[in-house]
C-alpha positions in Angstrom: 0.0 0.0 0.0 1.3 3.4 -0.9 1.6 6.1 1.7 0.1 9.5 1.5 1.3 12.4 -0.7 2.5 15.2 1.7 3.7 18.5 0.2 4.6 22.0 1.4 4.2 24.9 -1.0 6.4 27.4 0.7 8.4 30.0 -1.2 8.8 31.3 -4.8 12.2 30.4 -6.2 13.2 34.0 -6.8 12.6 35.3 -3.3 14.3 34.9 0.1 11.9 34.3 3.0 12.3 37.8 4.5 11.9 39.5 1.1 8.8 37.5 0.5 7.3 38.5 3.9 7.9 42.1 3.2 6.5 41.9 -0.4 3.4 40.0 0.5 2.3 41.4 3.9 -0.6 41.6 4.9 -1.1 38.3 3.1 -4.6 39.2 1.9 -4.2 38.7 -1.9 -2.3 36.8 -4.5 0.6 39.1 -5.3 2.6 36.7 -7.5 0.6 33.9 -8.9 2.9 31.0 -9.5 1.2 28.8 -12.0 3.8 26.2 -12.7 4.2 24.9 -9.1 0.4 25.1 -8.6 -0.1 22.9 -11.7 2.6 20.4 -10.7 1.1 20.1 -7.2 -2.4 19.7 -8.6 -1.1 17.1 -11.1 0.6 15.1 -8.2 -2.5 15.5 -6.0 -4.9 14.3 -8.7 -2.7 11.3 -9.6 -2.4 10.4 -5.9 -6.1 10.7 -5.4 -6.9 8.6 -8.4 -4.5 5.9 -7.0 -6.4 5.9 -3.8 -3.8 7.8 -1.7 -4.5 10.4 0.8 -3.2 13.9 0.0 -2.1 16.6 2.3 -0.8 19.9 0.9 0.1 22.9 3.0 0.7 26.3 1.5 2.6 29.2 3.1 1.7 32.8 2.6 5.1 33.3 1.0 4.2 31.0 -1.9 2.0 33.6 -3.7 1.0 36.1 -1.1 -2.0 34.5 0.6 -2.1 30.9 1.7 -5.9 30.6 1.8 -6.2 32.0 -1.7 -3.4 29.8 -2.9 -5.1 26.7 -1.5 -8.4 27.8 -3.1 -6.8 28.1 -6.6 -4.9 24.9 -6.0 -8.2 23.1 -5.2 -9.7 24.5 -8.4 -6.8 23.2 -10.4 -7.0 19.7 -8.8 -10.7 19.6 -9.5 -10.1 20.4 -13.2 -7.4 17.6 -13.4 -9.6 15.0 -11.6 -12.4 15.9 -14.0 
């Protein structure tokens, strides 16, 4: 039996943690949408779900500017891929 897929979507590749914090505060909107990592996470989540695996993905505010909004967009992309 396969274990769960566990992932952390943390930080854009081009920013350091402190720079991202300053750029994205107050973390209430998507400042830098990062489509490629979102698509890859959605693809992995959809594949794992279809294989019967549990999926846990955590997003940090520093991924795109607002973790709740990043997770919402990620969920939409997963739903599209699952069909």
